[in-house]
C-alpha positions as CSV (number, residue, x, y, z in Angstrom):
1,M,-39.5,-32.4,26.0
2,I,-40.7,-32.6,29.5
3,P,-44.2,-34.2,30.2
4,N,-46.0,-30.8,30.8
5,E,-44.7,-29.4,27.5
6,R,-45.8,-32.6,25.7
7,L,-49.3,-32.2,27.2
8,L,-49.5,-28.6,26.2
9,A,-48.4,-29.4,22.7
10,F,-51.0,-32.2,22.5
11,L,-53.8,-29.9,23.7
12,D,-52.7,-27.2,21.1
13,R,-53.0,-29.8,18.3
14,V,-56.4,-30.9,19.6
15,E,-57.6,-27.3,19.7
16,T,-56.4,-26.7,16.2
17,L,-58.1,-29.8,15.0
18,L,-61.4,-28.8,16.6
19,D,-61.2,-25.3,15.1
20,R,-60.9,-26.9,11.6
21,A,-63.7,-29.4,12.2
22,D,-66.2,-26.9,13.7
23,P,-67.4,-25.4,10.4
24,L,-68.1,-29.0,9.2
25,L,-70.4,-29.8,12.1
26,P,-74.2,-29.3,11.9
27,A,-75.4,-26.1,13.5
28,A,-77.4,-26.5,16.6
29,A,-81.1,-26.6,16.0
30,S,-82.8,-23.3,17.0
31,E,-85.9,-23.2,19.2
32,T,-89.2,-23.5,17.4
33,E,-91.1,-20.2,17.2
34,W,-94.4,-21.5,18.4
35,S,-95.9,-18.0,18.1
36,A,-95.8,-18.3,14.3
37,Q,-98.9,-19.5,12.4
38,A,-97.2,-21.3,9.5
39,F,-94.1,-23.4,9.3
40,R,-91.9,-25.3,6.9
41,W,-90.1,-28.5,7.8
42,R,-86.5,-27.8,6.9
43,V,-83.5,-30.1,6.8
44,R,-80.1,-28.4,6.7
45,N,-76.7,-29.8,7.5
46,G,-78.2,-32.9,9.0
47,R,-80.5,-30.9,11.3
48,S,-84.3,-31.1,11.0
49,Q,-86.6,-28.5,12.5
50,L,-89.8,-26.5,12.1
51,E,-89.0,-23.2,10.6
52,A,-91.4,-20.3,11.0
53,V,-92.7,-18.7,7.7
54,R,-92.3,-15.0,8.1
55,H,-94.7,-13.9,5.4
56,P,-97.3,-16.7,4.7
57,H,-99.6,-16.5,1.7
58,T,-102.9,-15.4,3.1
59,I,-105.3,-15.9,0.2
60,Q,-109.0,-15.4,1.0
61,L,-111.8,-18.0,0.4
62,D,-113.9,-15.5,-1.6
63,Q,-111.0,-15.0,-4.0
64,L,-111.5,-18.6,-5.3
65,V,-114.2,-19.2,-7.8
66,N,-115.7,-22.4,-9.5
67,V,-114.7,-24.5,-6.4
68,S,-117.8,-23.9,-4.2
69,L,-118.5,-27.5,-3.5
70,Q,-114.9,-28.4,-2.7
71,R,-114.6,-25.2,-0.6
72,E,-117.8,-26.1,1.4
73,R,-116.6,-29.6,2.2
74,L,-113.1,-28.6,3.1
75,V,-114.2,-25.7,5.3
76,A,-116.7,-28.1,7.1
77,N,-114.0,-30.7,7.7
78,T,-111.5,-28.1,9.0
79,R,-114.1,-26.5,11.3
80,Q,-114.7,-29.9,12.8
81,F,-111.0,-30.3,13.4
82,V,-110.5,-26.8,14.9
83,E,-113.5,-27.3,17.2
84,G,-112.0,-30.6,18.5
85,R,-114.4,-32.9,16.8
86,L,-113.5,-35.8,14.6
87,A,-112.3,-34.9,11.0
88,N,-110.6,-36.6,8.1
89,N,-107.3,-36.4,6.3
90,V,-108.0,-34.9,2.9
91,L,-106.7,-35.6,-0.6
92,L,-107.3,-32.9,-3.3
93,T,-106.8,-34.2,-6.8
94,G,-107.4,-33.2,-10.3
95,A,-106.5,-30.7,-13.1
96,R,-103.5,-28.4,-12.7
97,G,-104.0,-24.9,-11.6
98,C,-107.7,-25.2,-10.6
99,G,-107.3,-24.2,-7.0
100,K,-106.2,-27.2,-4.9
101,S,-103.3,-25.6,-3.2
102,S,-104.9,-22.2,-3.0
103,L,-108.0,-23.7,-1.3
104,V,-105.9,-25.4,1.4
105,K,-104.1,-22.1,2.1
106,A,-107.3,-20.2,2.1
107,V,-109.0,-22.6,4.6
108,W,-106.0,-22.3,6.9
109,N,-106.2,-18.6,6.6
110,E,-109.9,-18.7,7.6
111,F,-109.1,-20.6,10.8
112,R,-105.6,-19.5,11.8
113,H,-106.9,-17.0,14.4
114,Q,-108.7,-20.0,16.0
115,G,-105.4,-21.8,16.7
116,L,-105.0,-23.6,13.3
117,R,-101.4,-23.9,12.2
118,L,-100.0,-25.0,8.8
119,I,-96.8,-27.1,8.3
120,E,-95.6,-27.5,4.8
121,V,-93.6,-30.7,4.1
122,E,-91.8,-31.5,0.9
123,K,-92.2,-35.0,-0.6
124,T,-88.5,-35.7,0.0
125,H,-89.0,-35.2,3.8
126,L,-92.1,-37.4,4.2
127,H,-90.0,-39.9,6.1
128,D,-89.8,-37.3,8.9
129,L,-93.6,-37.3,9.4
130,A,-93.4,-39.3,12.6
131,D,-90.9,-36.8,14.0
132,I,-93.1,-33.9,13.0
133,V,-96.1,-35.4,14.7
134,E,-94.1,-36.1,17.8
135,Q,-93.0,-32.5,18.0
136,V,-96.4,-31.0,17.8
137,G,-98.5,-33.7,19.4
138,A,-98.4,-32.2,22.9
139,R,-99.1,-28.6,21.7
140,P,-102.5,-27.0,22.3
141,E,-102.8,-25.8,18.7
142,R,-104.2,-27.8,15.8
143,F,-101.9,-28.5,12.9
144,I,-102.5,-29.3,9.2
145,V,-99.5,-31.0,7.6
146,F,-99.6,-29.8,4.0
147,C,-98.1,-31.9,1.3
148,D,-98.4,-30.0,-2.0
149,D,-98.2,-31.5,-5.5
150,L,-97.7,-35.0,-4.2
151,S,-96.9,-38.0,-6.3
152,F,-94.6,-41.0,-6.0
153,E,-92.4,-42.9,-8.4
154,E,-91.7,-46.6,-8.0
155,G,-89.4,-47.1,-5.0
156,D,-90.0,-43.7,-3.3
157,H,-89.4,-44.1,0.5
158,G,-91.9,-41.4,1.4
159,Y,-94.7,-43.7,0.2
160,Q,-94.6,-46.0,3.2
161,A,-94.0,-43.1,5.6
162,L,-97.2,-41.4,4.4
163,K,-99.2,-44.6,4.7
164,T,-98.0,-45.0,8.3
165,A,-98.7,-41.3,9.2
166,L,-102.3,-41.6,7.8
167,D,-103.2,-44.8,9.7
168,G,-100.8,-44.7,12.5
169,S,-98.2,-47.4,13.4
170,I,-97.7,-48.9,16.9
171,A,-98.3,-45.3,18.1
172,A,-101.8,-43.9,17.7
173,T,-102.4,-41.0,15.3
174,S,-102.3,-37.6,17.0
175,A,-105.7,-35.9,17.6
176,N,-104.3,-32.4,16.8
177,V,-102.7,-33.3,13.4
178,L,-104.4,-33.8,10.0
179,I,-102.7,-34.3,6.6
180,Y,-104.0,-32.3,3.6
181,A,-102.3,-33.4,0.3
182,T,-102.8,-32.2,-3.3
183,S,-101.9,-34.2,-6.3
184,N,-102.6,-34.4,-10.1
185,R,-102.9,-38.2,-9.7
186,R,-105.9,-39.7,-8.0
187,H,-103.8,-42.7,-6.7
188,L,-100.6,-40.7,-6.1
189,V,-98.4,-43.3,-7.8
190,P,-98.0,-44.2,-11.5
191,E,-100.2,-47.0,-12.9
192,Y,-99.1,-49.2,-15.8
193,F,-101.1,-51.1,-18.4
194,S,-99.1,-54.2,-17.6
195,E,-100.5,-54.2,-14.0
196,N,-104.1,-54.3,-15.4
197,A,-103.1,-57.4,-17.4
198,Q,-102.6,-59.2,-14.1
199,T,-106.2,-58.6,-13.0
200,R,-108.2,-61.8,-12.8
201,H,-111.9,-62.5,-13.3
202,Q,-113.0,-65.4,-11.1
203,D,-116.5,-66.7,-10.2
204,G,-118.1,-63.5,-11.4
205,E,-115.8,-61.3,-9.3
206,I,-112.9,-59.0,-10.4
207,H,-109.7,-59.5,-8.5
208,F,-107.3,-56.7,-9.1
209,A,-103.6,-57.3,-9.3
210,E,-101.6,-56.8,-6.1
211,A,-99.8,-53.8,-7.5
212,I,-103.1,-52.0,-8.3
213,E,-104.5,-52.8,-4.8
214,E,-101.4,-51.4,-3.2
215,K,-101.6,-48.2,-5.1
216,V,-105.3,-47.7,-4.5
217,A,-104.7,-48.4,-0.8
218,L,-102.7,-45.3,-0.3
219,S,-105.3,-42.8,-1.5
220,E,-108.0,-44.8,0.4
221,R,-106.3,-43.9,3.6
222,F,-107.5,-40.3,3.1
223,G,-111.0,-40.1,4.5
224,L,-112.1,-37.2,2.3
225,W,-111.4,-36.9,-1.5
226,L,-112.0,-33.7,-3.3
227,S,-111.8,-33.6,-7.1
228,F,-111.0,-30.6,-9.2
229,Y,-111.7,-30.1,-12.9
230,G,-110.6,-27.9,-15.8
231,F,-112.7,-24.7,-16.3
232,S,-115.2,-24.1,-19.0
233,Q,-114.8,-20.9,-21.0
234,D,-117.5,-19.1,-18.9
235,E,-115.9,-20.3,-15.6
236,Y,-112.5,-19.2,-16.8
237,L,-113.8,-15.7,-17.7
238,A,-115.5,-15.5,-14.4
239,A,-112.2,-16.2,-12.7
240,V,-110.5,-13.6,-14.8
241,R,-113.0,-10.9,-13.8
242,N,-112.8,-11.9,-10.2
243,W,-109.0,-11.5,-10.1
244,L,-109.1,-8.3,-12.1
245,A,-111.5,-6.9,-9.5
246,E,-109.0,-8.0,-6.8
247,F,-106.3,-6.0,-8.6
248,G,-108.5,-2.9,-8.9
249,V,-109.5,-3.3,-12.6
250,T,-113.3,-3.1,-13.0
251,A,-113.5,-2.3,-16.7
252,W,-114.5,-5.2,-18.8
253,D,-115.2,-5.2,-22.5
254,D,-114.8,-7.2,-25.7
255,A,-111.1,-6.3,-25.9
256,S,-110.3,-7.6,-22.4
257,E,-112.4,-10.7,-22.9
258,R,-110.7,-11.5,-26.3
259,A,-107.3,-10.9,-24.7
260,A,-108.2,-13.3,-21.8
261,L,-109.3,-16.0,-24.2
262,Q,-106.2,-15.6,-26.3
263,W,-104.0,-15.9,-23.2
264,A,-105.7,-19.2,-22.3
265,Q,-105.4,-20.5,-25.8
266,G,-101.7,-19.8,-25.9
267,R,-101.3,-21.9,-22.8
268,G,-103.5,-24.7,-24.0
269,A,-105.8,-24.8,-20.9
270,R,-108.2,-22.8,-18.9
271,S,-107.7,-22.7,-15.1
272,G,-107.7,-20.5,-12.1
273,R,-103.9,-20.2,-12.2
274,I,-104.0,-19.1,-15.9
275,A,-106.8,-16.6,-15.1
276,W,-104.7,-15.2,-12.2
277,Q,-101.6,-14.9,-14.5
278,F,-103.6,-13.1,-17.2
279,A,-105.2,-10.7,-14.6
280,R,-101.8,-9.8,-13.2
281,D,-100.5,-9.1,-16.7
282,W,-103.6,-7.1,-17.8
283,A,-103.8,-5.1,-14.6
284,G,-100.1,-4.4,-14.6
285,S,-100.1,-3.0,-18.1
286,R,-103.0,-0.6,-17.6
């Protein structure tokens, strides 16, 4: 085979190899649609990017009941942020289904036409927080990084990444980014009785074990804590009636009240989520 033929054969083999390898390579990251108002941080095939949410959940503040104090404080904090004033990262903790996530989305919806943007980040991607902040840091909009249902087990890598994002590392925290997180755990990480056994009492002072100090330190990095509690029966029924009205059902009598209470009893709790689920069922069956 003459040299030119060898070269052509070699190039054909290379081209065949590249054709086979091409489907295995990560797709090129698409341009971020900055015109969107809500995003998810997505990691696919080794590529990370902000993905626009086409149909965000636009819940209204007045649709949420029994959280007036929490709503007032979160709205005030977010207004400060949107207006370019100092504001705090926020941790919303407490009972399941009582409005933590809904309140964050409702507050974003309240201010989204004033340049507020929402970025949802899953716990497994918290180690990318520095990259997210770097991408949006020079943008004119204000961004809330939303971490929903956040909790950590021992050894989770996202734990340290979140601490760094809240307080900053060698790089300063970005003025146009806040972190709003919800959790059923006040301290975000599991606490064990054995850790309390290591607490010491010395010279009239209590010295907590290092493990406890470390766990409390994470939640303390949030400047604002908002606590949520389970609903009383009257609060639950008020939430049911509020959602029924949203779904166009205004009739309320002993039968609907009894059905609502039985619905909550069957689930072993009373909350805004359970009220919403019952209202959907009741309104849909009328």
